[in-house]
FIZA-41646 format. One record per residue (C-alpha): z, y, x; residue in one letter. Coordinates in Angstrom, 1 decimal, decimal comma, padded with zeros to 4 digits, m for minus. Layout:
<rs>
Z:Y:X:A
...
</rs>
This chain:
<rs>
008,0:049,0:002,4:X
005,4:046,4:001,9:X
006,4:042,7:001,1:X
005,5:040,1:003,6:X
002,6:037,8:002,6:X
003,6:034,5:001,0:X
002,3:031,5:002,7:X
001,9:028,3:000,6:X
002,0:025,2:002,7:X
001,9:021,8:001,1:X
004,9:019,6:001,8:X
003,5:016,3:003,2:X
004,0:013,2:001,0:X
006,3:010,5:002,2:X
003,2:008,3:003,0:X
001,7:011,1:005,1:X
004,9:011,5:007,0:X
005,1:007,7:007,7:X
001,5:007,7:008,9:X
002,3:010,6:011,2:X
005,2:008,8:012,7:X
003,2:005,6:012,9:X
000,4:007,4:014,8:X
003,0:008,7:017,3:X
004,6:005,4:017,9:X
001,7:002,9:017,9:X
m001,6:002,7:019,6:X
m004,7:002,6:017,6:X
m005,1:m001,1:017,8:X
m001,6:m001,8:016,6:X
m002,1:000,5:013,6:X
m005,3:m001,3:012,7:X
m003,7:m004,7:013,0:X
m000,7:m003,6:010,9:X
m002,9:m002,3:008,2:X
m005,1:m005,4:008,2:X
m002,0:m007,6:008,0:X
m000,7:m005,5:005,0:X
m004,1:m005,8:003,3:X
m003,9:m009,6:003,7:X
m000,4:m009,7:002,2:X
m001,6:m007,7:m000,8:X
m004,6:m010,0:m001,2:X
m002,4:m013,1:m001,0:X
m000,1:m011,7:m003,7:X
m003,1:m011,0:m005,9:X
m004,5:m014,5:m005,5:X
m001,0:m016,0:m006,2:X
m000,8:m014,0:m009,4:X
m004,3:m015,1:m010,4:X
m003,2:m018,8:m009,8:X
m000,2:m018,4:m012,0:X
m002,2:m016,8:m014,8:X
m004,8:m019,6:m014,6:X
m002,1:m022,3:m014,7:X
m000,5:m020,7:m017,7:X
m003,9:m020,5:m019,5:X
m004,6:m024,2:m018,7:X
m001,2:m025,3:m020,0:X
m001,7:m023,3:m023,2:X
m005,2:m024,7:m023,7:X
m004,1:m028,3:m023,2:X
m000,9:m027,9:m025,1:X
001,3:m029,1:m022,2:X
004,5:m027,3:m021,4:X
</rs>
């Protein structure tokens, strides 16, 4: 008897699975809009973090609490 060949298939990541579901449920325009919105959220968070860091630096430089 000969053993059956082993097939190695990669298990999709959670992100890949979410993108697959997203592509089934949303049209192309909605996906693009959603990704653009998320990119904007991340950029806003980055700018807010930069503002806080700059404020802390200025407070330390001037000696004000």
